[in-house]
N, C-alpha and C positions, 0 to 999 in steps of 0.2 A: 016367183018373188025372190027366192034365194039367189038365183042367177043375177037378178037385177041388183041386189045388194052387193054381190061380188064385183059386178061391173062398176058400181058406184064407189067402191072403197077407196080408189085412188084419187077421187075427187074431194075427199074430206079434207078439211082444214084443221089441223091440230094446233091448239093454242100454245105456241112455242116461239118466243121472239128472240131477237139477236142478243138481248141482255141475258136471257136464260142460257143461251148457247155459250156466251162468254163465262158465265158463272159455273156451268158444268165442266167446261174445259179446265178452268182453274181448279175446281174441286178434284177432278181426276188426276191432275198434275200433283196436287197436294197429297192425295192418297198414295200415288206412286213414290213421291218423295219420302213420305212417312214409312213406307215399306223398305225403301233403300237405306233408311237410317238404322235398320237392323242388320244390314248386310256388310260383312267384312270380306276382304280379299281372301282370307283364310277359309271362309265358307265355301268358296269356289274350289280352292285347291284341295280341300278335304274331300269334297264330293268327286273331284276328278280322279282321286285315288281309287274310287270305286264308282265309276261313272254309269253303271248299268241302269240305275233308277232314273237318272237324269236323261239318259238316252231314250229309255222307254217312254218317259214323260213327254219329251219333245216329239217323238214319233207319233204318240197318241194325239198330242195337241194339234200338230200341223198336217198330219197325213191321214190318220184314222178318223178324226172328227169330221173333216170335210167329206171324206169318202162315205162314211156311214150316213151323214146328212144327205148326200146326193142320192143314196139308195132310198132313204126315208121319203124324200121328195118324190121320187119316181113311184113309190108305193102309194102315198097318200094323195098325190096329184093336186096340190093346193093352187090357189090363184097365183099367177106369175109373180106379182109383187110380194106376196106373202112368202113364196118359195125363195125369192131373192133375199128377203129378210132372214130366212133360215140359213142361207149361205153366208150372209154377212156375219151373223152370230158365230157360225162355225169357223169363220176366217179370223176372228178376233183372238187375242191371247187370253190366257186365264185371268180371271178377275182378281184384283188385289185383296178383296175382302175374303178370298179363299184362305189366306194365311191365318186370319182370326178363326175361321171355321175349322181349319186343320188342328190348331192348338186345342180348341174345344173338344174335338173328336178324339184327341189322344194320338194324332198322326205324327208324322215326321216334319216338325216345324222348319228345320233347316232345309230339308228337301223342298218344301212348299215355297219358301221364300226364294230359294235359288231357281226353282222352276219359273216362278213369276218373273224373276229378273231375266233369265235366259229367253223366255217366251216374249217378254216385252221388247227386247232388243231384236229378236228374230222377226217380230211382227213388222218391223220396218220393211222387210222384203216379203215375208210370207203372207201378210194380210192382203195387200193389193194383188199379189200373185194368185192366191187362192180364190179371191172374189172373181178375178178375170178367168181363171181356168174353169172352175166349177160352174160359174154363172154362164159361161159360153157353151159348156157341154150340154146344158139343159135348154132345149130350144125356146120355150116360152120366156125364160129369163134372159137368154141371149138377145132377144128382140128388144128388151128394155135397155140392156147395156149398150146397144147400138145407138140409142137415142140420148145417151148420157156421155158427157165429156169426162170420163173417168181416167185421169192420168195416174199411173202407178207411182210416178215420181212425186206428184202432189200429195197422194195418200201417204207415201213414205215420209214426206216432210211433216205432214199433220201428226202422224204417229210419233215421229221424233220429238216434236214440240210437246206433245201431251204426255208421252211415256219415257222416251229415251233420255232427254235432257234432265228431267227431274230425277231419274234413276241414277245417272252419273253424278249429279251434284250431291244427292243424298249419300252415295257411297264415299265420295270424297270427304264429306263432313264426318261420316262415321269413322273413317280411317285416320283422320288427322285430329279430330276432336271427339273421341269416343264417349266420354262422360256427358258432354253437352248433347250429343246425338241421342243418347239413351234417355235423358231427361225430356228432350224435345219430342221424341217418338211417343212417349207415354201420353203426351197432351195432344200432339198433332194427329196421330192415327185415329183415335176415337172421335176427335172433333171433325176431321175431314169426312169420315164415314157417316157421322151423324148429319152433316150438311148435305151429303149426297142422298141419304135416305129421306131427309126432309124435302129435298127437291123433288124426289119421286112422288112423295105424298102430295105435294102442292100441284105438281103436273097432273097427277091422276085426278085431283079435285077439280082443276080447271078444265079438264077434258072428260068429266064424268059422263056426260050425255053421249059422247062418241064411244066411250068404252062400253057403256050399256048396250048401245045399238049394234056394235060390231064385234064385241069381245068373243062371241060364240064362234067367229071365223078362225080365231087363233088360239082359243083356250085349250082345246084338246091337243092341237099340234105342239104348242109350247110345252105342256106337261109331258107329252109323249117324247118329244125331242130331248128335253132335259133328263127325263128318266133313262132313256137309252144311253145318253152320254155318261151319266153317273155309273151305270152298269158297265159301260165300255171301259172306263178308266179302271174300275175295280178288277174286272176279269182279265183285262190286258196285263195288269200288274201280277195277278195270280198266275196266269198261264206262263208268264216269263220268270216265275220263281221268286218274285220279290216277297218280302215279309208282309205280314198282316198290317203292320203299321204303315208300310209304304203303299199297300193296297188301298187303305183308307185315304191316304194322301192323294194318290193319283185319281181316285174316284172323284174327290172334291175338285182337284185341279182341272180335271177333264169336264166335269159337269157345270162348274161355275165359270162362265165366260165373262169377259169384260164387255158386257152389253152397254155400259155407259159409253165406252169408246165407239161401239157399233152405232149407237143412237146419234152420236155426234157426226159420224161419217155419213149416216143417212141424211141428216139435215144439211151437211156441208157440201155433199156431192150429188145427192139425189133429190134435193129441194123438198125434203120431207115427204117423199112418196108414200101415200096413205097406207098401203098394205105392209110395206117394209117398216114404217114407223110404228104402226100398231103392234106388229109382232115383236119387234125389238124392245119396245117400251114395256110390253107385258112380260117379256123374258126378264127384263131388269128387275121387275117386281117378283116374279115367280122363282127365279134361281136363287135369290136371297132367302126366300121362304123355304125352298126345298133343301138348300145347303144347311140352313140352321136346323131343320128337322133331322137330317142325316147326322149332323154333328152332335145334336142332343141325344139321338138314339145310341150312337157309339159311346158318347160320354156316360150315359146311364148304364151301359153294359160294363164299362170299366169300373164304375162305382159298385155294381153288383158283384163283380169278380173279386174286388177288394174285401167285400163283406163276408165272402165265403171262407 
């Protein structure tokens, strides 16, 4: 029975139309634009004076995450499309909502924003490259990739439109109209995140029956995968001698992936492949929950320390 369900997972039709795709693309761009409104050129130059944290963060994001994910796939041996969903999540840059979580956790907000910016630009090359490399290294997922017309150039164009262009425009606005950018950021960032969260809730509601029937196939994997990445970021920072503040920051930046982008890539290039879509969609829900839990935990520790 379980094997039959796994075989049928890629035949499921998730209720997700082209209008929804357009709306999420726009929302992701707005979130990235909102993040960029807080970025000044001086933020980059200041970090480059002591680039260790940024370097560790980039290495963690684009090398360690895919590698650890590949090991996890080989250990857990999930259905091929679910494994490819894990690789897709691992190939995406850090999520923009991580900046809010980092501030809540008492982390290094400047480092978080700068890593988001660096990672979003690097994703133009690294996201399609990591999907292709790690997807082809694992035989079951390489079979799927052979049936898909996945052009690295087209993926790069997609990421550029969704993340790259809004990032550059936001930074230009910040550097030439700083006061306006600050006012706009206060409204746009929470509004765009609210819209994105509302979309997730509506999408979950519209596909409730599918989630209930198949969620057990990805529930444990997503929680395990996300937990491993949160620990990976924290202990990578710790082992490289970064401060506790930076350790919290890199934990969140590593564990909170831009699953919204991953979901758009699944529907744009993999025609909503069932196992991939289910895993990435649940990741989009769970990593927000886990990130907020971790941020609240660290925030409460800060309050307790102040009271002592």
